[in-house]
VORO-456607 format. One record per atom (N, C-alpha, C): residue number from 1; residue in one letter; x, y, z. Coordinates in steps of 0.1 Angstrom, whole numbers. Example, Ala and Ser with C-alpha at 12.3 -4.5 7.8 and 13.67 -1.06 7.14 Angstrom:
BEGIN
<num:1&residu:A&px:132&py:-57&pz:78> .
<num:1&residu:A&px:123&py:-45&pz:78> .
<num:1&residu:A&px:132&py:-33&pz:78> .
<num:2&residu:S&px:128&py:-22&pz:71> .
<num:2&residu:S&px:137&py:-11&pz:71> .
<num:2&residu:S&px:129&py:0&pz:79> .
//
This chain:
BEGIN
<num:1&residu:M&px:9&py:-13&pz:2> .
<num:1&residu:M&px:-1&py:0&pz:-1> .
<num:1&residu:M&px:10&py:13&pz:-1> .
<num:2&residu:K&px:6&py:21&pz:-12> .
<num:2&residu:K&px:13&py:31&pz:-12> .
<num:2&residu:K&px:9&py:44&pz:-2> .
<num:3&residu:V&px:16&py:51&pz:6> .
<num:3&residu:V&px:10&py:62&pz:15> .
<num:3&residu:V&px:18&py:74&pz:12> .
<num:4&residu:H&px:11&py:84&pz:9> .
<num:4&residu:H&px:16&py:101&pz:7> .
<num:4&residu:H&px:9&py:106&pz:17> .
<num:5&residu:A&px:22&py:116&pz:20> .
<num:5&residu:A&px:24&py:127&pz:31> .
<num:5&residu:A&px:17&py:142&pz:23> .
<num:6&residu:L&px:15&py:150&pz:33> .
<num:6&residu:L&px:10&py:161&pz:29> .
<num:6&residu:L&px:26&py:172&pz:34> .
<num:7&residu:R&px:28&py:181&pz:23> .
<num:7&residu:R&px:39&py:190&pz:27> .
<num:7&residu:R&px:32&py:201&pz:34> .
<num:8&residu:I&px:39&py:210&pz:42> .
<num:8&residu:I&px:34&py:222&pz:49> .
<num:8&residu:I&px:28&py:231&pz:37> .
<num:9&residu:W&px:13&py:234&pz:40> .
<num:9&residu:W&px:8&py:247&pz:32> .
<num:9&residu:W&px:1&py:235&pz:22> .
<num:10&residu:E&px:4&py:222&pz:19> .
<num:10&residu:E&px:-6&py:216&pz:12> .
<num:10&residu:E&px:-19&py:211&pz:15> .
<num:11&residu:E&px:-27&py:211&pz:4> .
<num:11&residu:E&px:-40&py:206&pz:10> .
<num:11&residu:E&px:-47&py:196&pz:0> .
<num:12&residu:L&px:-53&py:190&pz:7> .
<num:12&residu:L&px:-62&py:177&pz:-3> .
<num:12&residu:L&px:-78&py:179&pz:1> .
<num:13&residu:V&px:-84&py:176&pz:-13> .
<num:13&residu:V&px:-97&py:177&pz:-10> .
<num:13&residu:V&px:-103&py:163&pz:-15> .
<num:14&residu:G&px:-111&py:159&pz:-11> .
<num:14&residu:G&px:-119&py:146&pz:-17> .
<num:14&residu:G&px:-126&py:139&pz:-6> .
<num:15&residu:K&px:-134&py:127&pz:-15> .
<num:15&residu:K&px:-144&py:120&pz:0> .
<num:15&residu:K&px:-133&py:111&pz:6> .
<num:16&residu:I&px:-138&py:113&pz:18> .
<num:16&residu:I&px:-132&py:104&pz:28> .
<num:16&residu:I&px:-137&py:85&pz:26> .
<num:17&residu:L&px:-131&py:78&pz:19> .
<num:17&residu:L&px:-135&py:66&pz:21> .
<num:17&residu:L&px:-128&py:57&pz:34> .
<num:18&residu:D&px:-121&py:58&pz:43> .
<num:18&residu:D&px:-117&py:54&pz:52> .
<num:18&residu:D&px:-105&py:61&pz:63> .
<num:19&residu:I&px:-109&py:60&pz:75> .
<num:19&residu:I&px:-101&py:62&pz:84> .
<num:19&residu:I&px:-92&py:54&pz:89> .
<num:20&residu:N&px:-84&py:57&pz:94> .
<num:20&residu:N&px:-74&py:50&pz:108> .
<num:20&residu:N&px:-65&py:57&pz:115> .
<num:21&residu:V&px:-64&py:54&pz:129> .
<num:21&residu:V&px:-57&py:59&pz:136> .
<num:21&residu:V&px:-42&py:48&pz:141> .
<num:22&residu:I&px:-30&py:54&pz:138> .
<num:22&residu:I&px:-21&py:46&pz:141> .
<num:22&residu:I&px:-13&py:49&pz:155> .
<num:23&residu:D&px:-13&py:44&pz:164> .
<num:23&residu:D&px:-4&py:50&pz:177> .
<num:23&residu:D&px:-8&py:62&pz:184> .
<num:24&residu:D&px:-25&py:63&pz:181> .
<num:24&residu:D&px:-25&py:77&pz:189> .
<num:24&residu:D&px:-22&py:87&pz:183> .
<num:25&residu:Q&px:-14&py:88&pz:172> .
<num:25&residu:Q&px:-7&py:102&pz:167> .
<num:25&residu:Q&px:-8&py:105&pz:153> .
<num:26&residu:T&px:-7&py:93&pz:145> .
<num:26&residu:T&px:-10&py:95&pz:130> .
<num:26&residu:T&px:-21&py:90&pz:124> .
<num:27&residu:L&px:-27&py:101&pz:117> .
<num:27&residu:L&px:-42&py:93&pz:112> .
<num:27&residu:L&px:-37&py:90&pz:95> .
<num:28&residu:V&px:-44&py:80&pz:95> .
<num:28&residu:V&px:-45&py:75&pz:80> .
<num:28&residu:V&px:-58&py:75&pz:72> .
<num:29&residu:V&px:-59&py:84&pz:62> .
<num:29&residu:V&px:-71&py:86&pz:56> .
<num:29&residu:V&px:-68&py:79&pz:41> .
<num:30&residu:N&px:-80&py:75&pz:37> .
<num:30&residu:N&px:-79&py:74&pz:19> .
<num:30&residu:N&px:-88&py:84&pz:14> .
<num:31&residu:I&px:-84&py:90&pz:6> .
<num:31&residu:I&px:-93&py:99&pz:3> .
<num:31&residu:I&px:-93&py:99&pz:-10> .
<num:32&residu:S&px:-108&py:98&pz:-16> .
<num:32&residu:S&px:-104&py:95&pz:-34> .
<num:32&residu:S&px:-99&py:83&pz:-35> .
<num:33&residu:G&px:-95&py:73&pz:-28> .
<num:33&residu:G&px:-88&py:64&pz:-38> .
<num:33&residu:G&px:-72&py:64&pz:-34> .
<num:34&residu:I&px:-68&py:72&pz:-26> .
<num:34&residu:I&px:-55&py:77&pz:-24> .
<num:34&residu:I&px:-51&py:74&pz:-7> .
<num:35&residu:N&px:-41&py:71&pz:-3> .
<num:35&residu:N&px:-42&py:69&pz:12> .
<num:35&residu:N&px:-32&py:79&pz:17> .
<num:36&residu:Y&px:-31&py:87&pz:29> .
<num:36&residu:Y&px:-25&py:98&pz:34> .
<num:36&residu:Y&px:-21&py:93&pz:45> .
<num:37&residu:A&px:-9&py:96&pz:53> .
<num:37&residu:A&px:-6&py:99&pz:66> .
<num:37&residu:A&px:-5&py:113&pz:70> .
<num:38&residu:L&px:-10&py:113&pz:82> .
<num:38&residu:L&px:-9&py:127&pz:84> .
<num:38&residu:L&px:-5&py:128&pz:102> .
<num:39&residu:P&px:8&py:128&pz:103> .
<num:39&residu:P&px:14&py:125&pz:117> .
<num:39&residu:P&px:13&py:138&pz:127> .
<num:40&residu:S&px:9&py:135&pz:139> .
<num:40&residu:S&px:2&py:144&pz:148> .
<num:40&residu:S&px:-10&py:153&pz:145> .
<num:41&residu:F&px:-18&py:146&pz:140> .
<num:41&residu:F&px:-29&py:152&pz:133> .
<num:41&residu:F&px:-39&py:151&pz:150> .
<num:42&residu:P&px:-43&py:165&pz:151> .
<num:42&residu:P&px:-48&py:166&pz:168> .
<num:42&residu:P&px:-63&py:160&pz:169> .
<num:43&residu:K&px:-60&py:153&pz:180> .
<num:43&residu:K&px:-75&py:146&pz:185> .
<num:43&residu:K&px:-85&py:151&pz:182> .
<num:44&residu:E&px:-87&py:164&pz:184> .
<num:44&residu:E&px:-99&py:172&pz:181> .
<num:44&residu:E&px:-105&py:175&pz:169> .
<num:45&residu:L&px:-97&py:170&pz:161> .
<num:45&residu:L&px:-101&py:169&pz:145> .
<num:45&residu:L&px:-106&py:157&pz:145> .
<num:46&residu:I&px:-100&py:149&pz:148> .
<num:46&residu:I&px:-102&py:132&pz:143> .
<num:46&residu:I&px:-120&py:132&pz:146> .
<num:47&residu:N&px:-128&py:138&pz:153> .
<num:47&residu:N&px:-137&py:136&pz:160> .
<num:47&residu:N&px:-150&py:144&pz:152> .
<num:48&residu:K&px:-144&py:151&pz:142> .
<num:48&residu:K&px:-151&py:161&pz:135> .
<num:48&residu:K&px:-154&py:155&pz:118> .
<num:49&residu:I&px:-144&py:144&pz:115> .
<num:49&residu:I&px:-144&py:136&pz:104> .
<num:49&residu:I&px:-155&py:124&pz:102> .
<num:50&residu:S&px:-153&py:121&pz:91> .
<num:50&residu:S&px:-163&py:109&pz:93> .
<num:50&residu:S&px:-161&py:99&pz:77> .
<num:51&residu:K&px:-165&py:88&pz:74> .
<num:51&residu:K&px:-166&py:87&pz:62> .
<num:51&residu:K&px:-173&py:88&pz:53> .
<num:52&residu:N&px:-173&py:90&pz:39> .
<num:52&residu:N&px:-180&py:95&pz:29> .
<num:52&residu:N&px:-183&py:110&pz:30> .
<num:53&residu:T&px:-177&py:117&pz:37> .
<num:53&residu:T&px:-175&py:132&pz:38> .
<num:53&residu:T&px:-167&py:137&pz:25> .
<num:54&residu:I&px:-171&py:148&pz:19> .
<num:54&residu:I&px:-159&py:157&pz:12> .
<num:54&residu:I&px:-155&py:169&pz:23> .
<num:55&residu:I&px:-141&py:164&pz:21> .
<num:55&residu:I&px:-134&py:174&pz:32> .
<num:55&residu:I&px:-120&py:179&pz:25> .
<num:56&residu:G&px:-116&py:191&pz:28> .
<num:56&residu:G&px:-102&py:192&pz:29> .
<num:56&residu:G&px:-99&py:194&pz:37> .
<num:57&residu:I&px:-84&py:190&pz:37> .
<num:57&residu:I&px:-73&py:190&pz:48> .
<num:57&residu:I&px:-60&py:198&pz:42> .
<num:58&residu:L&px:-59&py:207&pz:51> .
<num:58&residu:L&px:-45&py:216&pz:51> .
<num:58&residu:L&px:-39&py:217&pz:60> .
<num:59&residu:R&px:-23&py:212&pz:58> .
<num:59&residu:R&px:-13&py:208&pz:66> .
<num:59&residu:R&px:-9&py:224&pz:70> .
<num:60&residu:T&px:-5&py:229&pz:76> .
<num:60&residu:T&px:0&py:244&pz:83> .
<num:60&residu:T&px:13&py:239&pz:85> .
<num:61&residu:D&px:20&py:254&pz:94> .
<num:61&residu:D&px:36&py:248&pz:97> .
<num:61&residu:D&px:34&py:245&pz:113> .
<num:62&residu:E&px:21&py:247&pz:116> .
<num:62&residu:E&px:22&py:243&pz:133> .
<num:62&residu:E&px:11&py:233&pz:135> .
<num:63&residu:S&px:2&py:229&pz:125> .
<num:63&residu:S&px:-4&py:219&pz:126> .
<num:63&residu:S&px:-15&py:213&pz:114> .
<num:64&residu:Y&px:-28&py:209&pz:117> .
<num:64&residu:Y&px:-38&py:210&pz:106> .
<num:64&residu:Y&px:-52&py:216&pz:106> .
<num:65&residu:A&px:-57&py:222&pz:96> .
<num:65&residu:A&px:-68&py:226&pz:95> .
<num:65&residu:A&px:-80&py:219&pz:86> .
<num:66&residu:I&px:-93&py:218&pz:90> .
<num:66&residu:I&px:-98&py:206&pz:84> .
<num:66&residu:I&px:-112&py:218&pz:74> .
<num:67&residu:R&px:-116&py:215&pz:68> .
<num:67&residu:R&px:-131&py:223&pz:63> .
<num:67&residu:R&px:-141&py:207&pz:54> .
<num:68&residu:I&px:-153&py:209&pz:58> .
<num:68&residu:I&px:-163&py:201&pz:52> .
<num:68&residu:I&px:-168&py:205&pz:43> .
<num:69&residu:V&px:-167&py:199&pz:32> .
<num:69&residu:V&px:-174&py:208&pz:18> .
<num:69&residu:V&px:-189&py:201&pz:17> .
<num:70&residu:N&px:-196&py:212&pz:16> .
<num:70&residu:N&px:-211&py:208&pz:14> .
<num:70&residu:N&px:-214&py:199&pz:-2> .
<num:71&residu:A&px:-217&py:188&pz:-5> .
<num:71&residu:A&px:-219&py:187&pz:-17> .
<num:71&residu:A&px:-225&py:193&pz:-25> .
<num:72&residu:K&px:-240&py:196&pz:-22> .
<num:72&residu:K&px:-250&py:202&pz:-22> .
<num:72&residu:K&px:-245&py:214&pz:-30> .
<num:73&residu:D&px:-237&py:223&pz:-21> .
<num:73&residu:D&px:-233&py:237&pz:-27> .
<num:73&residu:D&px:-224&py:233&pz:-38> .
<num:74&residu:V&px:-214&py:223&pz:-36> .
<num:74&residu:V&px:-207&py:224&pz:-49> .
<num:74&residu:V&px:-214&py:222&pz:-62> .
<num:75&residu:L&px:-223&py:212&pz:-62> .
<num:75&residu:L&px:-233&py:207&pz:-75> .
<num:75&residu:L&px:-237&py:221&pz:-81> .
<num:76&residu:S&px:-246&py:228&pz:-68> .
<num:76&residu:S&px:-253&py:240&pz:-71> .
<num:76&residu:S&px:-239&py:250&pz:-82> .
<num:77&residu:R&px:-231&py:252&pz:-77> .
<num:77&residu:R&px:-219&py:261&pz:-81> .
<num:77&residu:R&px:-214&py:256&pz:-97> .
<num:78&residu:A&px:-215&py:241&pz:-96> .
<num:78&residu:A&px:-210&py:236&pz:-108> .
<num:78&residu:A&px:-218&py:239&pz:-117> .
<num:79&residu:N&px:-231&py:239&pz:-116> .
<num:79&residu:N&px:-244&py:237&pz:-126> .
<num:79&residu:N&px:-250&py:253&pz:-130> .
<num:80&residu:R&px:-240&py:263&pz:-125> .
<num:80&residu:R&px:-243&py:276&pz:-127> .
<num:80&residu:R&px:-239&py:280&pz:-141> .
//
């Protein structure tokens, strides 16, 4: 299994297909078919994400930021 990592100020956006926590510190997510390892992912953010959610995860120089993407809003904008 190939696993990718985010560099600082890199963001990934897509649908969460799978979530795993390793050693209480590293989050491994499968987003749109690609596995990403996110070391030192804050525990308080883990509780805010779930499978089948479209999400954006940004790695900052200090931590991570997430945004939940509203699929209806995305489709509405795409059809304008």
